[in-house]
N, C-alpha and C positions, 0 to 999 in steps of 0.2 A: 546509619547502619547499612551494611551491604549484605545482600543475600546471594550466596553462590548459585550459579546457573542450574546445578543439580536439584535445587530446591524450588525452582520456579515452575508453576503450572499456568496454563491459560484457562481463565474462567469462562463461564457461559456467555458473558458479554464481550469476550475477546481481550479482557484486561489481564495483565500479568499479576499472579498471586503467588506469594511465598508460602510454602508449607513450614510451619513452626511447631516444634515439639511441645506437647503439653505433659504427657507422661508415657511411660513404657514399662514393659515387663518382658518375660522370656518369650511369650507367644502372642503379644499384642503391642500395639502402639497407638497413641491418640495424638493427633496433631490438628492445629487450627490453621486458619488462613489469614494472611495479612496482605494488604495492598503492597506490591513490590516497590512502588515509588514513594508513597506517603508513609509506609510502615504501620498504617492504622489497621487494627484487628477488624476482620469482617464479620465476626460472630458465628461463622459456620465452621464445622470441623468434621474430621473423618476418623473412623476407628478401623484399623486393620487387625484381623484375627488370623493367626496361623493354626490350621487344623492339624490333626494327627498325621494325615497323609501328605502334608506339605502344601495343600491348597491354601490360598489366601481368600478370606471373606472380607469384603470392603463395604462398610456402612458409612454413608454420607449423610450428615445431619445438618439441617438448617433451622434457624429460629422461625417461628410462625407467630401469627397474631395471638395475643393473650399470654405471651411468655412461654408457650409450649414449644417443643422441638419436634421436628418431623423428619423421619427417615425418608429420603427421596431417591436414594440409589442403593442398590444391593447387588454385588457381583460376587461370584464364587469361581475360583479357578486359579491357574498358575498366573501370577502377576509378575510384571517386571519390577525390578528393585526401584523403590522410590527414595529420593533424597529428601531428608527432613532436617531442617536447621535446628540445632540445639543452642539456644541463646546463652545458657549458663556456661557451657563448655566452649562455645564459639567453634563448633565442629558440625559436620554433616553426619547424620545417622542414616543408615540404609536398612530398609525392611522390605 
């Protein structure tokens, strides 16, 4: 499987990670991360929420010990468009 360049992010350890769509709605999108080379899911994901004024709220969620999930990053503001790969449609979604 090939991931388009628009869907690639650089992770905290400097490795390339692909943003892969999980679900979406009119004002939100949920995407997970996969290793860009091995295609293996990394278990972390992000939620982008569009507020009434157009600002984007970004919640970054990672798994923690004991099966719980932890929000480790939270941003609010005007965000640049992110490319997210939709495996079902084989297209790139922008949010």
